PAKEGU-623204 format. One record per atom (N, C-alpha, C, O): x, y, z; residue in one letter. Coordinates in steps of 0.2 Angstrom, whole numbers, plus 5000, padded with zeros to 4 digits. Example, Ala and Ser with C-alpha at 12.3 -4.5 7.8 and 13.67 -1.06 7.14 Angstrom:
2
506649725039A506249785039A506649845039A507149835042A506449895035S506849955036S506450005039S506750065040S
***
This chain:
278
492849734876M493149774881M493849794876M494049764872M494049874879E494549894872E495249854876E495449834882E495549854871S496149814871S496749864873S496649914872S497249854875V497749874877V498549864872V498849814872V498649904870S499249914864S500049944869S500549954866S499949964874W500849964877W500949904881W500549854881W501449904885Q501849854889Q502249874894Q502249934895Q502549854897W502749864904W503749884902W504149864897W503649904906P504649934902P504949864901P504949824905P505349834895G505649794891G505249734889G505449684887G504749754890G504149714884G503949654890G503749604889G504049684896K503749634900K503149624903K502749684903K502849574904K501849554904K501749574911K501249584912K502149574916I501849554921I502349584927I502849564930I502049644929A502349704934A502349664942A501949614942A502549664947V502449664953V502549704957V503049734957V502049714960V502049774967V502149764973V501649754977V502649754977F502549754984F502449814989F502649874989F501949794993N501449844994N501549825003N501449765006N501749895005V501649875013V501149925019V501249985019V500749905022A500249945023A500549975030A500549915033A500850025034F501250035037F500850085044F501150125047F500250065044E499650105048E499750095056E499950045060E499550165058A499450195064A498650225067A498350255063A498550205073W497550255072W498050325079W498550325082W497450355076S497350415083S497550385090S497650325090S497750425095D497950425101D497150415104D496650455103D497250355106G496450315110G495950285105G495350275107G496250275099K495750225095K496150175092K496750175092K495650115091A495850065090A495550045083A495150065080A496149975081P495849955072P495249925076P495149905082P494849915071G494249865071G494549785071G494249735075G495049775067I495049695068I495849675072I496449705072I495649635075S496249595080S496249535080S495749515078S496749485082P496749435083P495949395086P495649345085P495949445091M495149445096M494649425094M494249465096M494249375092G493749375088G493149425091G492849455087G492949425097N492449455101N492649545103N493049555108N492449585100P492349645100P492349675107P492049645111P492549725107L492149735114L491649775113L491549815109L491149765120P490449815118P490849885118P491449895120P490049925114A490249985112A490250025119A489850075118A490250025125I490350065127I490750145131I491250145135I490450195130P490950245130P491550235135P491550205141P492250265132G492650275138G493250195137G493850195138G492850145134I493250075135I493650075128I493450085123I494250085130V494650075122V494950005122V495350005127V494949955118D495249895115D495949915116D496249945111D496249885123S496949915122S497449855119S497949865116S497249805119M497449735115M497349745109M497849725106M496949775105A496949805097A497549845095A497849835090A497649905101I498049945099I498949915102I499349955101I498949875104S499549845108S499749805101S500249815098S499149765098W499449725090W499649775086W500049765082W499349835086A499249855079A500049905080A500249925075A500349905087A500949945086A501449905086A502049925086A501349835085Y501849795083Y502449805076Y503049795076Y501849835070G502049885065G502849905065G503249875062G502749975070A503350015070A503849975074A504349955071A503749955079K504249925083K504649875080K505249865081K504349815076R504749755075R504649735067R505049725063R503849755066G503449735059G503949745052G504149705048G504049835054I504349855048I504949865045I505149905040I505249835049Y506049815050Y506349765047Y506849765044Y505849705048R505849635046R505649635041R505949605037R505249675039L505049675031L505549695025L505749675020L505749765029L506349805027L507049775025L507349795020L507249715030D507749665031D507549625023D507949625018D506849595024A506849545019A506849575012A506949535007A506649625010F506649685003F507449695001F507749674996F507749725007A508449735006A508849665003A509449665000A508649605004R509149545006R509249514997R509649474994R508549554994H508449534988H508249594983H507849584978H508549644985N508549714982N508149734976N508249744970N507449724982V506949744980V506649794984V506749804990V506349834980R506149914981R504949924984R504449934981R505049924988A504249924990A503849994989A504150044987A503150004991S502950054991S502650034997S502349984997S502750075001V502350095010V501850135009V501950185007V501450115012M500750155013M500750155020M500750105023M500950245022T501050275027T500650295033T500150325030T500550295038S500250345040S500550385042S501150375043S500350455043A500850515043A500850525050A501250565052A500550485054I500650495063I501250455066I501550465071I501350415060L502050385063L502650425062L503250415064L502550475057A503150535057A503350555063A503950565064A502850565068E502950605074E503050555078E503550565081E502550495080R502850435085R503450395083R503850395088R503650365077S504150315076S504650355070S504850315066S504750425070P505250455064P505750395062P505950395056P505950355067E506650335064E506350275060E506750245057E505650245060A505450205057A505250215049A505250175045A505050265050V504950295045V505450335039V505350345033V506050325042R506650365041R506850305037R506950315031R506950255040A507250195039A506850165032A507150135028A506250165031V505750165024V506050205019V506150175013V506250275019G506450315016G507350305014G507550285008G507750305019D508350275018D508450185014D509050165012D507750165013G507850085011G507950105001G508250074996G507650155002G507550174993G506750164992G506450184987G506350144996H505750124996H505250194994H505450254995H504550184991E504050244991E503850234996E503750184999E503850304999V503550325005V502750355002V502750415001V502150315002V501650335001V501150365008V501050345014V500850425004S500550445011S499650405014S499450385008S499450395018H498950345019H498650395025H498450365030H498750435024S498050495027S498550505033S499050475034S498250535039Y498750555045Y498750495051Y499150475055Y498250455049A497950395053A497350355050A496950375046A497350285053M496850245050M496050295051M495750295046M495950315055D495250335056D495150415054D494650445055D495550425051V495550505049V495550485041V496050475037V494850485038M494450485033M494350535028M493950575029M494750525020P494650585018P493550605018P493250655019P493450535017V492550545014V492150565021V491550565021V492450585026M492250625032M492350705032M492150735036M492750725027M493150805027M492650835023M492350815018M492850895026S492650945020S493350955016S493950925017S493051005011V493651015007V494151015009V494550975009V493951115013E494451125017E494851075021E495351055021E494451045025E494950995030E495250955027E495750935030E495050905020E495350865018E495950905014E496450875014E496250975011R496550995007R497051005014R497650985012R497051035021L497551025025L497750965028L498350965031L497250915027N497550855028N498050815024N498550785027N497850825018I498650815014I499050855013I499450825009I499150915015E499750955017E499950925022E500550905023E499650915027R499950885033R500350835034R500850845037R500150775029C500250715028C500750705022C500850655019C501050765020T501350775013T502050785016T502450765013T502150825021D502650875024D503050805030D503550785031D502350795034L502650775039L503150705036L503750695039L502750675031L503150605029L503750615025L504250575025L503750675020A504350705017A504950715022A505450695021A504750755028H505250775032H505350725036H505850745039H505250655038A505250615043A505750555037A506150515040A505550555030S505950495026S506250525023S506550485019S506550595021R506950625017R506850615011R507250625006R506350605010S505950585001S505550625000S505450665004S505250614991R504750664989R504250604991R504350544990R503550634993V502850584992V502450614988V502150674988V502350574984R501950584977R501450534976R501150534970R501350484981G500850444980G500350434985G500550444991G499650404985W499250434990W498650354990W498350324985W498550344997I497850294998I497550305003I497750275008I496950325003S496550335008S496350285013S496150235010S496350275019P496050225022P495650195022P495050225022P495750115020R495350085019R495050115010R494450115008R495450135007G495350145000G494550184998G494150184993G494750225005T493950275003T493950325004T493850355009T494050364998P494150454996P493550484994P493050444992P493550544996S492850594996S492750594989S492750544986S492550644987P492250664978P492750704976P492850724970P493150734981N493750784979N494550764980N495050784979N494350714983T495250664985T495750684977T496150724976T495450644973A495750634967A496150714964A496750724963A495650754962R495750824959R496250844966R496850854964R496050854973L496450894977L497250864976L497650904974L497350814976L497850784975L498350794968L498950814968L497850794963S498050814957S498450874956S498950884952S498250934961E498251004961E498851014965E499051074966E499050954968V499850994972V500150934970V500350904975V500250904965D500750864960D500850794965D501350784969D500550764964Y500450714966Y500350644959Y499950644954Y500950604960L500850574952L500250524952L499850524947L500050484958W499450454957W499050434964W499250464969W498650404964Y498150384970Y497850324968Y497750304962Y497750274974G497650204974G496750184976G496550124977G496350254977D495550234979D495150214974D494550234974D495450174968V495150134964V494950074963V495250034967V494550044960F494449974962F494249954955F494649904953F494049974950D493549974944D493849954939D493649954934D494549924940D494949904932D495649864935D495949874940D495749824931D496649804933D496949834931D497549804932D496949894925L497549914926L497549984928L497049994932L498050044927P497950094929P497550134923P497650114918P497350174924Y497150244919Y497250324921Y497050344926Y497450354918V497550454920V496850484919V496550494914V496850524927Q496050554924Q496450634926Q496950654930Q496250674921T496350734921T495950784926T495650754930T495950844926F495850894930F495950964928F496350994930F495550974925G495851044922G496551044918G496751014913G496951074921E497751064917E498151024922E498751034922E497850974926S498150934931S497950864929S497450844926S498450814929R498250754929R498750704935R499150714939R498350644934I498550604940I498450534939I497950524935I498750474940V498450414939V498150384944V498250384951V497750354941A497250304947A497450254945A497150224940A497850214949L498050154950L497950104956L498150114961L497350054953P497050014956P497449974963P498049974962P497249934969L497449894972L497049844972L496549844975L497449784968S497249704967S497149664975S497749654977S496849644977M496549604985M496849524985M496849484989M496949514978D497149424979D497549404983D497449354987D498149454981V498949404986V498949454992V499349504992V498449454996N498549495004N498449465009N498149415009N498749485014D498849455020D498149445024D498049405028D497749505022M497249525026M496649455027M496149445031M496849405022R496549345020R496549295029R496249275033R497349305029S497449265034S497349295041S497349255046S497149365041M496949395047M496049385048M495749375053M495849385042K494749385045K494649315044K494149285047K494949285039Y494749205037Y495349165040Y495249105038Y495649175043G496049125044G496549075040G496749015042G496649105035D497049065031D497749075033D497949135034D498249025034P498648995035P499149045030P499049045024P499649075033P500349115030P500449095022P500449135017P500649015022R500748985016R500249005009R500449015004R499749015011A499149025006A499249085003A499149094997A499549125007M499749195002M500349184994M500349214989M500649124996L501249114992L501049074986L501249084980L500649024990E500348974985E499749024980E499749024974E499549064983T499049094977T499349164971T499149194967T500049164975F500449224971F500749164965F500849174959F500949104966E501249054962E500549034956E500549024950E499949034960E499349024954E499349074949E499249054943E499549144952H499349204948H499949184941H499949194935H500349174946L500949174940L500849124934L501049134928L500549084936A500549014933A499849034927A499949024921A499349044929R498849084926R499049124921R499049114915R499249174923I499449214919I500049214914I500049254910I500549164913T501049144908T500449104903T500449114897T500149074906K499749034900K499149064897K499049044891K498749124900R498449134899R498249204897R497749204894R498549264898E498449324899E499149354892E499749344892E498749404887R499049414883R499249504884R499649534881R498949514890E499049604891E499449594896E499449544899E499749664898P500049684902P499649674911P498949674912P499949664915V499649614920V499749674928V500049724925V499749674930I499949704939I499749644944I499149624945I500249624948V500149574953V500549624958V501149634958V499849654964D500049654969D500049624975D499549594977D500549624979A500849564986A500749624991A501149664992A500249624994T500249674999T500049625007T499849575008T500449675013V500449635019V500649705021V500949755018V500449705030H500249755034H500849735038H500949675038H501149775041A501749785044A501649755052A502149745055A501049745053H500849735059H500549655059H500349625064H500449625055I500149575053I500749525049I501249515053I500849505043F501549465039F502049525041F502449525037F502149555045G502849575049G503049535054G503649535055G502549505056R502749455062R503149395057R503049385051R503649345061P503949295057P503949265053P504249255048P503349235056H502949165050H502649195044H502649165039H502249255044G502049295039G502649325033G502549325027G503249345038A503649375036A503949335030A503949355024A504249255033H504349195030H504149195024H504649195019H503649185022Y502949175016Y503349225013Y503949215010Y503149295013Y503149355009Y503649345006Y503649345000Y504449335011E505049335007E505149285002E505649294998E504649225002R504749174997R504349204992R504449184987R503949254993I503649284985I504049334983I504049354977I504649374988V504949434985V505449394982V505549414976V505849324983E506249314980E506049274974E506449274969E505549234975I505249214966I505149274960I505249274954I504949334963A504649384959A505449424958A505549414952A505949444961A506549454961A506949404955A507349414951A506749354956N507249304951N507149284945N507449254941N506349304945T506149274937T505949334930T505549374931T506349324926P506649364921P505949404918P506049454914P505449374919E504549394913E504349444918E503949474916E504649474924I504149514930I504749564930I505349544931I504449624930W504449694932W504449714938W504149764939W504749694943V504649734950V504649794951V505249814952V504249844952A504049914952A503649944958A503249914961A503849994959T503350034965T502850064960T502850084954T502350074966R501650114962R502250174959R502250174953R502550214961E502750294957E503050244949E502850264943E503350224950Q503750194943Q503250184939Q503250194933Q502550144942I501950124937I501650174934I501350174928I501650234941A501250294938A501650334931A501350364926A502250344933N502850374927N502650334921N502350354916N502750274921H502650234916H501950264911H502050274905H501350264915M500750274912M500850344909M500750354903M501050374913L501050474911L501550464904L501350504899L501950434904A502650444898A502250394891A502550384886A501650364893L501550354886L500650384884L500150364881L500850454887K500250474884K500450544882K500050584879K
***
């Protein structure tokens, strides 16, 4: 395995990224996961109204609770935002940008996936999402993560051609790396899943388990790791944007913000760091 010769800014070993999945589905579409363990029968015309209502919590309450937690600790997050929210809830997207957070394009909606598109359809979708999110947030959009992290064979190239800095649809490494397409470059920035609220949603882990996993990561890295490390701490606005989950997530934010050995970074900052090394 090739060794790493570089470090994070300030010679720090640990970069912690706070990711928020701020997601929405197209009209009439429901998320495939909800607190109800028994899915509705796949009957045409039957819509899971419970799941739709549950997911809407993110834009109505969850994102604001998480933004308040970040503000209390002067931390900036990377917010993976479905561009449809720029139309449905522009005030919420504006709050993300006004808070100084990185607005990341998460396609138009969770059911609008690049892997299902032609090249031209995907190119138009990228343009549409970028414009919607930039306008609503009043910030520049330089990063992309596809729904469920599933790109098409063309995604990285198309993003690099329109000046995206990074995309997160890779899971084959611990650290970011640079990809080149002709004269264009883009950082492939993996998203780790260890510190993630989906374990609570899918497997019933108590919210405190996410805090315990984060603390175990820090202890392991401090004792054993010699090379730079990224720890992604990821929540969904409609899952851990709720009071009890947000409470434990804020504890993670507080620990990271007050640990001198940690660089609390956005994904855009990490991408810029990687490009500066080349």
